[in-house]
Steps between C-alpha positions, in 0.01 A plus 500: 500500500630847418484786741356507849172340584303740714201267533680207665346380829705384795616139467498421872253580768636594843169476681455195722209262443380590851463858399302412186241270664228687694477426873142378461578260217335155558827312444674657797334282767566194284865586481521527877339156538734348243806657664389362838440152355827483315 
Protein backbone atom coordinates (compact mmCIF):
# COMPACT_ATOMS: atom_id res chain seq x y z
CA UNK A 1 0.00 0.00 0.00
CA UNK A 2 1.31 3.42 -0.81
CA UNK A 3 1.15 6.30 1.59
CA UNK A 4 -0.30 6.36 5.07
CA UNK A 5 -3.61 4.75 5.91
CA UNK A 6 -5.55 7.17 8.06
CA UNK A 7 -8.55 4.83 8.42
CA UNK A 8 -6.74 1.90 10.04
CA UNK A 9 -8.26 0.70 13.30
CA UNK A 10 -6.22 -0.45 16.28
CA UNK A 11 -5.08 -4.05 15.95
CA UNK A 12 -5.10 -4.85 19.65
CA UNK A 13 -7.57 -4.06 22.38
CA UNK A 14 -6.19 -3.12 25.77
CA UNK A 15 -9.53 -3.35 27.59
CA UNK A 16 -9.95 -6.41 29.79
CA UNK A 17 -12.90 -8.75 29.23
CA UNK A 18 -14.08 -7.92 32.77
CA UNK A 19 -14.44 -4.29 31.75
CA UNK A 20 -16.41 -5.21 28.61
CA UNK A 21 -19.02 -7.48 30.24
CA UNK A 22 -21.72 -5.64 32.19
CA UNK A 23 -21.96 -6.36 35.91
CA UNK A 24 -25.56 -7.58 35.53
CA UNK A 25 -24.79 -10.00 32.68
CA UNK A 26 -26.42 -13.43 33.27
CA UNK A 27 -23.17 -15.35 32.73
CA UNK A 28 -21.38 -13.71 35.68
CA UNK A 29 -23.06 -15.92 38.35
CA UNK A 30 -22.44 -19.00 36.20
CA UNK A 31 -18.76 -18.12 35.99
CA UNK A 32 -18.57 -17.83 39.78
CA UNK A 33 -20.17 -21.28 40.16
CA UNK A 34 -17.81 -22.80 37.58
CA UNK A 35 -14.76 -21.23 39.22
CA UNK A 36 -15.85 -22.62 42.60
CA UNK A 37 -16.49 -26.10 41.17
CA UNK A 38 -13.20 -26.27 39.30
